PDB file of N, CA, C and O in Angstrom:
ATOM      1  N   MET A   1      85.632 238.156 111.098  1.00  0.00           N
ATOM      2  CA  MET A   1      84.665 238.747 110.188  1.00  0.00           C
ATOM      3  C   MET A   1      84.594 237.896 108.918  1.00  0.00           C
ATOM      4  O   MET A   1      85.587 237.327 108.462  1.00  0.00           O
ATOM      5  N   LYS A   2      83.401 237.835 108.377  1.00  0.00           N
ATOM      6  CA  LYS A   2      83.155 237.039 107.182  1.00  0.00           C
ATOM      7  C   LYS A   2      82.574 237.946 106.104  1.00  0.00           C
ATOM      8  O   LYS A   2      81.599 238.654 106.353  1.00  0.00           O
ATOM      9  N   VAL A   3      83.155 237.935 104.921  1.00  0.00           N
ATOM     10  CA  VAL A   3      82.637 238.714 103.806  1.00  0.00           C
ATOM     11  C   VAL A   3      81.384 238.016 103.290  1.00  0.00           C
ATOM     12  O   VAL A   3      81.420 236.842 102.921  1.00  0.00           O
ATOM     13  N   ILE A   4      80.272 238.759 103.268  1.00  0.00           N
ATOM     14  CA  ILE A   4      79.012 238.161 102.830  1.00  0.00           C
ATOM     15  C   ILE A   4      78.544 238.685 101.478  1.00  0.00           C
ATOM     16  O   ILE A   4      77.680 238.090 100.835  1.00  0.00           O
ATOM     17  N   LYS A   5      79.121 239.797 101.057  1.00  0.00           N
ATOM     18  CA  LYS A   5      78.655 240.388  99.809  1.00  0.00           C
ATOM     19  C   LYS A   5      79.718 241.314  99.255  1.00  0.00           C
ATOM     20  O   LYS A   5      80.453 241.957 100.005  1.00  0.00           O
ATOM     21  N   ARG A   6      79.793 241.376  97.931  1.00  0.00           N
ATOM     22  CA  ARG A   6      80.671 242.326  97.243  1.00  0.00           C
ATOM     23  C   ARG A   6      79.762 243.165  96.356  1.00  0.00           C
ATOM     24  O   ARG A   6      78.988 242.639  95.556  1.00  0.00           O
ATOM     25  N   ILE A   7      79.872 244.491  96.515  1.00  0.00           N
ATOM     26  CA  ILE A   7      79.010 245.432  95.800  1.00  0.00           C
ATOM     27  C   ILE A   7      79.897 246.381  94.995  1.00  0.00           C
ATOM     28  O   ILE A   7      80.897 246.880  95.510  1.00  0.00           O
ATOM     29  N   ARG A   8      79.544 246.628  93.756  1.00  0.00           N
ATOM     30  CA  ARG A   8      80.327 247.550  92.926  1.00  0.00           C
ATOM     31  C   ARG A   8      80.052 249.005  93.264  1.00  0.00           C
ATOM     32  O   ARG A   8      80.935 249.852  93.132  1.00  0.00           O
ATOM     33  N   ASP A   9      78.845 249.299  93.693  1.00  0.00           N
ATOM     34  CA  ASP A   9      78.451 250.675  93.988  1.00  0.00           C
ATOM     35  C   ASP A   9      78.653 250.951  95.476  1.00  0.00           C
ATOM     36  O   ASP A   9      78.000 250.338  96.321  1.00  0.00           O
ATOM     37  N   GLN A  10      79.560 251.876  95.792  1.00  0.00           N
ATOM     38  CA  GLN A  10      79.885 252.157  97.193  1.00  0.00           C
ATOM     39  C   GLN A  10      78.671 252.673  97.959  1.00  0.00           C
ATOM     40  O   GLN A  10      78.484 252.311  99.120  1.00  0.00           O
ATOM     41  N   GLN A  11      77.846 253.506  97.336  1.00  0.00           N
ATOM     42  CA  GLN A  11      76.668 254.046  98.029  1.00  0.00           C
ATOM     43  C   GLN A  11      75.697 252.924  98.396  1.00  0.00           C
ATOM     44  O   GLN A  11      75.154 252.910  99.500  1.00  0.00           O
ATOM     45  N   GLU A  12      75.481 251.994  97.484  1.00  0.00           N
ATOM     46  CA  GLU A  12      74.604 250.856  97.764  1.00  0.00           C
ATOM     47  C   GLU A  12      75.167 250.028  98.916  1.00  0.00           C
ATOM     48  O   GLU A  12      74.426 249.584  99.793  1.00  0.00           O
ATOM     49  N   ALA A  13      76.482 249.824  98.906  1.00  0.00           N
ATOM     50  CA  ALA A  13      77.123 249.064  99.978  1.00  0.00           C
ATOM     51  C   ALA A  13      76.945 249.765 101.322  1.00  0.00           C
ATOM     52  O   ALA A  13      76.690 249.114 102.335  1.00  0.00           O
ATOM     53  N   LYS A  14      77.079 251.092 101.332  1.00  0.00           N
ATOM     54  CA  LYS A  14      76.885 251.850 102.577  1.00  0.00           C
ATOM     55  C   LYS A  14      75.451 251.722 103.079  1.00  0.00           C
ATOM     56  O   LYS A  14      75.220 251.627 104.284  1.00  0.00           O
ATOM     57  N   ILE A  15      74.502 251.720 102.171  1.00  0.00           N
ATOM     58  CA  ILE A  15      73.091 251.560 102.560  1.00  0.00           C
ATOM     59  C   ILE A  15      72.872 250.191 103.189  1.00  0.00           C
ATOM     60  O   ILE A  15      72.195 250.079 104.211  1.00  0.00           O
ATOM     61  N   ILE A  16      73.436 249.156 102.591  1.00  0.00           N
ATOM     62  CA  ILE A  16      73.282 247.799 103.125  1.00  0.00           C
ATOM     63  C   ILE A  16      73.920 247.691 104.511  1.00  0.00           C
ATOM     64  O   ILE A  16      73.332 247.109 105.423  1.00  0.00           O
ATOM     65  N   VAL A  17      75.121 248.250 104.668  1.00  0.00           N
ATOM     66  CA  VAL A  17      75.790 248.215 105.978  1.00  0.00           C
ATOM     67  C   VAL A  17      74.953 248.951 107.016  1.00  0.00           C
ATOM     68  O   VAL A  17      74.791 248.463 108.135  1.00  0.00           O
ATOM     69  N   SER A  18      74.423 250.111 106.665  1.00  0.00           N
ATOM     70  CA  SER A  18      73.583 250.879 107.600  1.00  0.00           C
ATOM     71  C   SER A  18      72.328 250.107 107.959  1.00  0.00           C
ATOM     72  O   SER A  18      71.922 250.084 109.120  1.00  0.00           O
ATOM     73  N   PHE A  19      71.711 249.476 106.969  1.00  0.00           N
ATOM     74  CA  PHE A  19      70.517 248.657 107.209  1.00  0.00           C
ATOM     75  C   PHE A  19      70.826 247.520 108.180  1.00  0.00           C
ATOM     76  O   PHE A  19      70.073 247.276 109.123  1.00  0.00           O
ATOM     77  N   LEU A  20      71.941 246.826 107.941  1.00  0.00           N
ATOM     78  CA  LEU A  20      72.318 245.720 108.828  1.00  0.00           C
ATOM     79  C   LEU A  20      72.622 246.232 110.228  1.00  0.00           C
ATOM     80  O   LEU A  20      72.198 245.627 111.212  1.00  0.00           O
ATOM     81  N   ASN A  21      73.353 247.343 110.331  1.00  0.00           N
ATOM     82  CA  ASN A  21      73.659 247.925 111.644  1.00  0.00           C
ATOM     83  C   ASN A  21      72.382 248.284 112.387  1.00  0.00           C
ATOM     84  O   ASN A  21      72.275 248.042 113.589  1.00  0.00           O
ATOM     85  N   ALA A  22      71.408 248.862 111.680  1.00  0.00           N
ATOM     86  CA  ALA A  22      70.142 249.251 112.304  1.00  0.00           C
ATOM     87  C   ALA A  22      69.349 248.043 112.800  1.00  0.00           C
ATOM     88  O   ALA A  22      68.474 248.169 113.657  1.00  0.00           O
ATOM     89  N   ASN A  23      69.669 246.874 112.250  1.00  0.00           N
ATOM     90  CA  ASN A  23      68.989 245.644 112.656  1.00  0.00           C
ATOM     91  C   ASN A  23      69.854 244.772 113.555  1.00  0.00           C
ATOM     92  O   ASN A  23      69.631 243.566 113.661  1.00  0.00           O
ATOM     93  N   GLY A  24      70.848 245.387 114.207  1.00  0.00           N
ATOM     94  CA  GLY A  24      71.631 244.684 115.220  1.00  0.00           C
ATOM     95  C   GLY A  24      72.787 243.858 114.697  1.00  0.00           C
ATOM     96  O   GLY A  24      73.370 243.075 115.447  1.00  0.00           O
ATOM     97  N   ILE A  25      73.134 244.011 113.429  1.00  0.00           N
ATOM     98  CA  ILE A  25      74.249 243.264 112.855  1.00  0.00           C
ATOM     99  C   ILE A  25      75.475 244.182 112.819  1.00  0.00           C
ATOM    100  O   ILE A  25      75.389 245.320 112.356  1.00  0.00           O
ATOM    101  N   ALA A  26      76.601 243.689 113.302  1.00  0.00           N
ATOM    102  CA  ALA A  26      77.832 244.494 113.339  1.00  0.00           C
ATOM    103  C   ALA A  26      78.543 244.431 111.987  1.00  0.00           C
ATOM    104  O   ALA A  26      79.661 243.924 111.889  1.00  0.00           O
ATOM    105  N   ALA A  27      77.886 244.949 110.951  1.00  0.00           N
ATOM    106  CA  ALA A  27      78.424 244.925 109.593  1.00  0.00           C
ATOM    107  C   ALA A  27      79.450 246.033 109.408  1.00  0.00           C
ATOM    108  O   ALA A  27      79.368 247.093 110.029  1.00  0.00           O
ATOM    109  N   GLU A  28      80.422 245.759 108.535  1.00  0.00           N
ATOM    110  CA  GLU A  28      81.455 246.737 108.211  1.00  0.00           C
ATOM    111  C   GLU A  28      81.668 246.767 106.708  1.00  0.00           C
ATOM    112  O   GLU A  28      81.521 245.757 106.019  1.00  0.00           O
ATOM    113  N   LEU A  29      82.015 247.942 106.220  1.00  0.00           N
ATOM    114  CA  LEU A  29      82.350 248.117 104.819  1.00  0.00           C
ATOM    115  C   LEU A  29      83.869 248.031 104.684  1.00  0.00           C
ATOM    116  O   LEU A  29      84.593 248.829 105.280  1.00  0.00           O
ATOM    117  N   LEU A  30      84.344 247.077 103.912  1.00  0.00           N
ATOM    118  CA  LEU A  30      85.773 246.934 103.668  1.00  0.00           C
ATOM    119  C   LEU A  30      86.093 247.552 102.313  1.00  0.00           C
ATOM    120  O   LEU A  30      85.231 247.601 101.435  1.00  0.00           O
ATOM    121  N   ASP A  31      87.288 248.010 102.141  1.00  0.00           N
ATOM    122  CA  ASP A  31      87.750 248.602 100.884  1.00  0.00           C
ATOM    123  C   ASP A  31      87.120 249.961 100.594  1.00  0.00           C
ATOM    124  O   ASP A  31      87.294 250.478  99.491  1.00  0.00           O
ATOM    125  N   GLY A  32      86.410 250.546 101.518  1.00  0.00           N
ATOM    126  CA  GLY A  32      85.730 251.813 101.284  1.00  0.00           C
ATOM    127  C   GLY A  32      86.671 252.958 100.979  1.00  0.00           C
ATOM    128  O   GLY A  32      86.349 253.820 100.162  1.00  0.00           O
ATOM    129  N   ALA A  33      87.831 252.984 101.620  1.00  0.00           N
ATOM    130  CA  ALA A  33      88.787 254.073 101.378  1.00  0.00           C
ATOM    131  C   ALA A  33      89.316 254.027  99.952  1.00  0.00           C
ATOM    132  O   ALA A  33      89.564 255.073  99.353  1.00  0.00           O
ATOM    133  N   MET A  34      89.491 252.842  99.405  1.00  0.00           N
ATOM    134  CA  MET A  34      89.959 252.704  98.035  1.00  0.00           C
ATOM    135  C   MET A  34      88.930 253.242  97.051  1.00  0.00           C
ATOM    136  O   MET A  34      89.273 253.666  95.947  1.00  0.00           O
ATOM    137  N   ASN A  35      87.705 253.223  97.448  1.00  0.00           N
ATOM    138  CA  ASN A  35      86.607 253.585  96.561  1.00  0.00           C
ATOM    139  C   ASN A  35      86.136 255.014  96.762  1.00  0.00           C
ATOM    140  O   ASN A  35      85.126 255.411  96.181  1.00  0.00           O
ATOM    141  N   SER A  36      86.839 255.800  97.569  1.00  0.00           N
ATOM    142  CA  SER A  36      86.341 257.126  97.919  1.00  0.00           C
ATOM    143  C   SER A  36      86.369 258.111  96.757  1.00  0.00           C
ATOM    144  O   SER A  36      85.561 259.039  96.733  1.00  0.00           O
ATOM    145  N   VAL A  37      87.269 257.942  95.793  1.00  0.00           N
ATOM    146  CA  VAL A  37      87.345 258.847  94.656  1.00  0.00           C
ATOM    147  C   VAL A  37      86.384 258.418  93.552  1.00  0.00           C
ATOM    148  O   VAL A  37      85.676 259.247  92.980  1.00  0.00           O
ATOM    149  N   LEU A  38      86.362 257.138  93.261  1.00  0.00           N
ATOM    150  CA  LEU A  38      85.464 256.605  92.244  1.00  0.00           C
ATOM    151  C   LEU A  38      84.358 255.817  92.929  1.00  0.00           C
ATOM    152  O   LEU A  38      84.644 254.829  93.607  1.00  0.00           O
ATOM    153  N   PRO A  39      83.109 256.223  92.771  1.00  0.00           N
ATOM    154  CA  PRO A  39      82.030 255.536  93.480  1.00  0.00           C
ATOM    155  C   PRO A  39      81.743 254.120  92.982  1.00  0.00           C
ATOM    156  O   PRO A  39      81.103 253.337  93.684  1.00  0.00           O
ATOM    157  N   VAL A  40      82.215 253.780  91.767  1.00  0.00           N
ATOM    158  CA  VAL A  40      81.979 252.444  91.231  1.00  0.00           C
ATOM    159  C   VAL A  40      83.306 251.883  90.722  1.00  0.00           C
ATOM    160  O   VAL A  40      83.969 252.496  89.886  1.00  0.00           O
ATOM    161  N   LEU A  41      83.680 250.729  91.229  1.00  0.00           N
ATOM    162  CA  LEU A  41      84.897 250.053  90.788  1.00  0.00           C
ATOM    163  C   LEU A  41      84.553 248.626  90.372  1.00  0.00           C
ATOM    164  O   LEU A  41      83.645 248.022  90.944  1.00  0.00           O
ATOM    165  N   PRO A  42      85.257 248.083  89.394  1.00  0.00           N
ATOM    166  CA  PRO A  42      84.963 246.728  88.933  1.00  0.00           C
ATOM    167  C   PRO A  42      85.023 245.671  90.032  1.00  0.00           C
ATOM    168  O   PRO A  42      84.207 244.750  90.052  1.00  0.00           O
ATOM    169  N   ARG A  43      85.984 245.800  90.947  1.00  0.00           N
ATOM    170  CA  ARG A  43      86.116 244.803  92.018  1.00  0.00           C
ATOM    171  C   ARG A  43      85.141 245.056  93.149  1.00  0.00           C
ATOM    172  O   ARG A  43      84.850 244.150  93.930  1.00  0.00           O
ATOM    173  N   GLY A  44      84.636 246.264  93.248  1.00  0.00           N
ATOM    174  CA  GLY A  44      83.662 246.587  94.274  1.00  0.00           C
ATOM    175  C   GLY A  44      84.248 246.695  95.670  1.00  0.00           C
ATOM    176  O   GLY A  44      85.463 246.660  95.862  1.00  0.00           O
ATOM    177  N   VAL A  45      83.363 246.827  96.623  1.00  0.00           N
ATOM    178  CA  VAL A  45      83.724 246.861  98.035  1.00  0.00           C
ATOM    179  C   VAL A  45      83.069 245.664  98.711  1.00  0.00           C
ATOM    180  O   VAL A  45      82.051 245.146  98.252  1.00  0.00           O
ATOM    181  N   ARG A  46      83.671 245.245  99.799  1.00  0.00           N
ATOM    182  CA  ARG A  46      83.156 244.059 100.500  1.00  0.00           C
ATOM    183  C   ARG A  46      82.399 244.465 101.752  1.00  0.00           C
ATOM    184  O   ARG A  46      82.752 245.427 102.434  1.00  0.00           O
ATOM    185  N   ILE A  47      81.352 243.707 102.034  1.00  0.00           N
ATOM    186  CA  ILE A  47      80.591 243.870 103.266  1.00  0.00           C
ATOM    187  C   ILE A  47      80.890 242.645 104.126  1.00  0.00           C
ATOM    188  O   ILE A  47      80.736 241.506 103.685  1.00  0.00           O
ATOM    189  N   ALA A  48      81.317 242.901 105.354  1.00  0.00           N
ATOM    190  CA  ALA A  48      81.673 241.811 106.258  1.00  0.00           C
ATOM    191  C   ALA A  48      80.882 241.910 107.553  1.00  0.00           C
ATOM    192  O   ALA A  48      80.540 242.998 108.016  1.00  0.00           O
ATOM    193  N   VAL A  49      80.601 240.746 108.124  1.00  0.00           N
ATOM    194  CA  VAL A  49      79.886 240.662 109.404  1.00  0.00           C
ATOM    195  C   VAL A  49      80.581 239.609 110.267  1.00  0.00           C
ATOM    196  O   VAL A  49      81.309 238.763 109.748  1.00  0.00           O
ATOM    197  N   PRO A  50      80.360 239.658 111.577  1.00  0.00           N
ATOM    198  CA  PRO A  50      80.894 238.582 112.421  1.00  0.00           C
ATOM    199  C   PRO A  50      80.336 237.236 111.958  1.00  0.00           C
ATOM    200  O   PRO A  50      79.176 237.144 111.555  1.00  0.00           O
ATOM    201  N   GLU A  51      81.152 236.214 112.018  1.00  0.00           N
ATOM    202  CA  GLU A  51      80.742 234.893 111.525  1.00  0.00           C
ATOM    203  C   GLU A  51      79.444 234.402 112.157  1.00  0.00           C
ATOM    204  O   GLU A  51      78.636 233.755 111.490  1.00  0.00           O
ATOM    205  N   ASP A  52      79.239 234.705 113.434  1.00  0.00           N
ATOM    206  CA  ASP A  52      78.030 234.222 114.103  1.00  0.00           C
ATOM    207  C   ASP A  52      76.775 234.999 113.685  1.00  0.00           C
ATOM    208  O   ASP A  52      75.666 234.615 114.057  1.00  0.00           O
ATOM    209  N   GLN A  53      76.933 236.084 112.919  1.00  0.00           N
ATOM    210  CA  GLN A  53      75.788 236.860 112.449  1.00  0.00           C
ATOM    211  C   GLN A  53      75.570 236.713 110.940  1.00  0.00           C
ATOM    212  O   GLN A  53      74.689 237.358 110.370  1.00  0.00           O
ATOM    213  N   GLU A  54      76.367 235.872 110.306  1.00  0.00           N
ATOM    214  CA  GLU A  54      76.309 235.715 108.845  1.00  0.00           C
ATOM    215  C   GLU A  54      74.917 235.318 108.354  1.00  0.00           C
ATOM    216  O   GLU A  54      74.368 235.971 107.467  1.00  0.00           O
ATOM    217  N   GLN A  55      74.355 234.280 108.906  1.00  0.00           N
ATOM    218  CA  GLN A  55      73.060 233.787 108.419  1.00  0.00           C
ATOM    219  C   GLN A  55      71.939 234.794 108.641  1.00  0.00           C
ATOM    220  O   GLN A  55      71.065 234.953 107.788  1.00  0.00           O
ATOM    221  N   THR A  56      71.962 235.472 109.782  1.00  0.00           N
ATOM    222  CA  THR A  56      70.955 236.493 110.062  1.00  0.00           C
ATOM    223  C   THR A  56      71.079 237.650 109.084  1.00  0.00           C
ATOM    224  O   THR A  56      70.075 238.156 108.584  1.00  0.00           O
ATOM    225  N   ALA A  57      72.310 238.070 108.811  1.00  0.00           N
ATOM    226  CA  ALA A  57      72.548 239.174 107.879  1.00  0.00           C
ATOM    227  C   ALA A  57      72.074 238.812 106.481  1.00  0.00           C
ATOM    228  O   ALA A  57      71.398 239.608 105.829  1.00  0.00           O
ATOM    229  N   LEU A  58      72.418 237.630 106.020  1.00  0.00           N
ATOM    230  CA  LEU A  58      71.997 237.202 104.688  1.00  0.00           C
ATOM    231  C   LEU A  58      70.473 237.108 104.587  1.00  0.00           C
ATOM    232  O   LEU A  58      69.891 237.466 103.563  1.00  0.00           O
ATOM    233  N   ALA A  59      69.840 236.629 105.643  1.00  0.00           N
ATOM    234  CA  ALA A  59      68.374 236.534 105.645  1.00  0.00           C
ATOM    235  C   ALA A  59      67.736 237.921 105.600  1.00  0.00           C
ATOM    236  O   ALA A  59      66.751 238.127 104.891  1.00  0.00           O
ATOM    237  N   LEU A  60      68.287 238.869 106.347  1.00  0.00           N
ATOM    238  CA  LEU A  60      67.771 240.236 106.331  1.00  0.00           C
ATOM    239  C   LEU A  60      67.905 240.865 104.948  1.00  0.00           C
ATOM    240  O   LEU A  60      66.973 241.504 104.459  1.00  0.00           O
ATOM    241  N   ILE A  61      69.049 240.686 104.326  1.00  0.00           N
ATOM    242  CA  ILE A  61      69.271 241.235 102.983  1.00  0.00           C
ATOM    243  C   ILE A  61      68.282 240.616 101.998  1.00  0.00           C
ATOM    244  O   ILE A  61      67.697 241.318 101.174  1.00  0.00           O
ATOM    245  N   GLU A  62      68.101 239.317 102.087  1.00  0.00           N
ATOM    246  CA  GLU A  62      67.174 238.632 101.184  1.00  0.00           C
ATOM    247  C   GLU A  62      65.746 239.145 101.369  1.00  0.00           C
ATOM    248  O   GLU A  62      65.039 239.388 100.391  1.00  0.00           O
ATOM    249  N   LYS A  63      65.324 239.310 102.619  1.00  0.00           N
ATOM    250  CA  LYS A  63      63.971 239.813 102.889  1.00  0.00           C
ATOM    251  C   LYS A  63      63.803 241.235 102.356  1.00  0.00           C
ATOM    252  O   LYS A  63      62.764 241.567 101.786  1.00  0.00           O
ATOM    253  N   ALA A  64      64.813 242.063 102.540  1.00  0.00           N
ATOM    254  CA  ALA A  64      64.732 243.449 102.068  1.00  0.00           C
ATOM    255  C   ALA A  64      64.670 243.494 100.547  1.00  0.00           C
ATOM    256  O   ALA A  64      63.884 244.255  99.982  1.00  0.00           O
ATOM    257  N   GLN A  65      65.482 242.696  99.885  1.00  0.00           N
ATOM    258  CA  GLN A  65      65.508 242.697  98.426  1.00  0.00           C
ATOM    259  C   GLN A  65      64.238 242.109  97.821  1.00  0.00           C
ATOM    260  O   GLN A  65      63.854 242.477  96.711  1.00  0.00           O
ATOM    261  N   SER A  66      63.592 241.211  98.531  1.00  0.00           N
ATOM    262  CA  SER A  66      62.362 240.602  98.009  1.00  0.00           C
ATOM    263  C   SER A  66      61.130 241.456  98.297  1.00  0.00           C
ATOM    264  O   SER A  66      60.041 241.169  97.801  1.00  0.00           O
ATOM    265  N   GLY A  67      61.307 242.510  99.103  1.00  0.00           N
ATOM    266  CA  GLY A  67      60.176 243.362  99.451  1.00  0.00           C
ATOM    267  C   GLY A  67      59.358 242.823 100.615  1.00  0.00           C
ATOM    268  O   GLY A  67      58.274 243.325 100.912  1.00  0.00           O
ATOM    269  N   GLU A  68      59.881 241.806 101.262  1.00  0.00           N
ATOM    270  CA  GLU A  68      59.179 241.171 102.372  1.00  0.00           C
ATOM    271  C   GLU A  68      59.109 242.068 103.606  1.00  0.00           C
ATOM    272  O   GLU A  68      58.168 241.966 104.394  1.00  0.00           O
ATOM    273  N   LEU A  69      60.089 242.940 103.777  1.00  0.00           N
ATOM    274  CA  LEU A  69      60.094 243.847 104.909  1.00  0.00           C
ATOM    275  C   LEU A  69      59.272 245.086 104.569  1.00  0.00           C
ATOM    276  O   LEU A  69      59.437 245.671 103.499  1.00  0.00           O
ATOM    277  N   THR A  70      58.405 245.475 105.463  1.00  0.00           N
ATOM    278  CA  THR A  70      57.592 246.671 105.246  1.00  0.00           C
ATOM    279  C   THR A  70      57.660 247.549 106.482  1.00  0.00           C
ATOM    280  O   THR A  70      58.000 247.090 107.572  1.00  0.00           O
ATOM    281  N   ILE A  71      57.332 248.817 106.295  1.00  0.00           N
ATOM    282  CA  ILE A  71      57.286 249.746 107.421  1.00  0.00           C
ATOM    283  C   ILE A  71      55.943 249.583 108.105  1.00  0.00           C
ATOM    284  O   ILE A  71      54.898 249.604 107.455  1.00  0.00           O
ATOM    285  N   ASP A  72      55.975 249.425 109.398  1.00  0.00           N
ATOM    286  CA  ASP A  72      54.746 249.297 110.181  1.00  0.00           C
ATOM    287  C   ASP A  72      54.057 250.652 110.200  1.00  0.00           C
ATOM    288  O   ASP A  72      54.641 251.638 110.649  1.00  0.00           O
ATOM    289  N   GLU A  73      52.822 250.709 109.718  1.00  0.00           N
ATOM    290  CA  GLU A  73      52.094 251.981 109.633  1.00  0.00           C
ATOM    291  C   GLU A  73      51.924 252.661 110.989  1.00  0.00           C
ATOM    292  O   GLU A  73      51.813 253.885 111.056  1.00  0.00           O
ATOM    293  N   GLU A  74      51.902 251.882 112.066  1.00  0.00           N
ATOM    294  CA  GLU A  74      51.764 252.467 113.393  1.00  0.00           C
ATOM    295  C   GLU A  74      53.009 253.228 113.800  1.00  0.00           C
ATOM    296  O   GLU A  74      52.928 254.129 114.635  1.00  0.00           O
ATOM    297  N   ASP A  75      54.167 252.891 113.229  1.00  0.00           N
ATOM    298  CA  ASP A  75      55.428 253.564 113.588  1.00  0.00           C
ATOM    299  C   ASP A  75      55.575 254.924 112.884  1.00  0.00           C
ATOM    300  O   ASP A  75      56.430 255.724 113.265  1.00  0.00           O
ATOM    301  N   GLU A  76      54.763 255.188 111.879  1.00  0.00           N
ATOM    302  CA  GLU A  76      54.894 256.430 111.123  1.00  0.00           C
ATOM    303  C   GLU A  76      54.364 257.614 111.877  1.00  0.00           C
ATOM    304  O   GLU A  76      54.404 258.735 111.372  1.00  0.00           O
TER     305      GLU A  76
END
């Protein structure tokens, strides 16, 4: 597993992991148990993916953050 991102907000990290999982990436949230009492910690939590999925995961995150991904109106 390769750490691709460190997020201070546990809820945001969970959303990113769920998004990656929904798109076929075997992402995992590391350090989540340490963060269960306090939702925000200075060191944050780590998001890790299999090394062979690193580039795809990073590209998906970048597209989502840039607003490039949209919901297909036909799927609604």
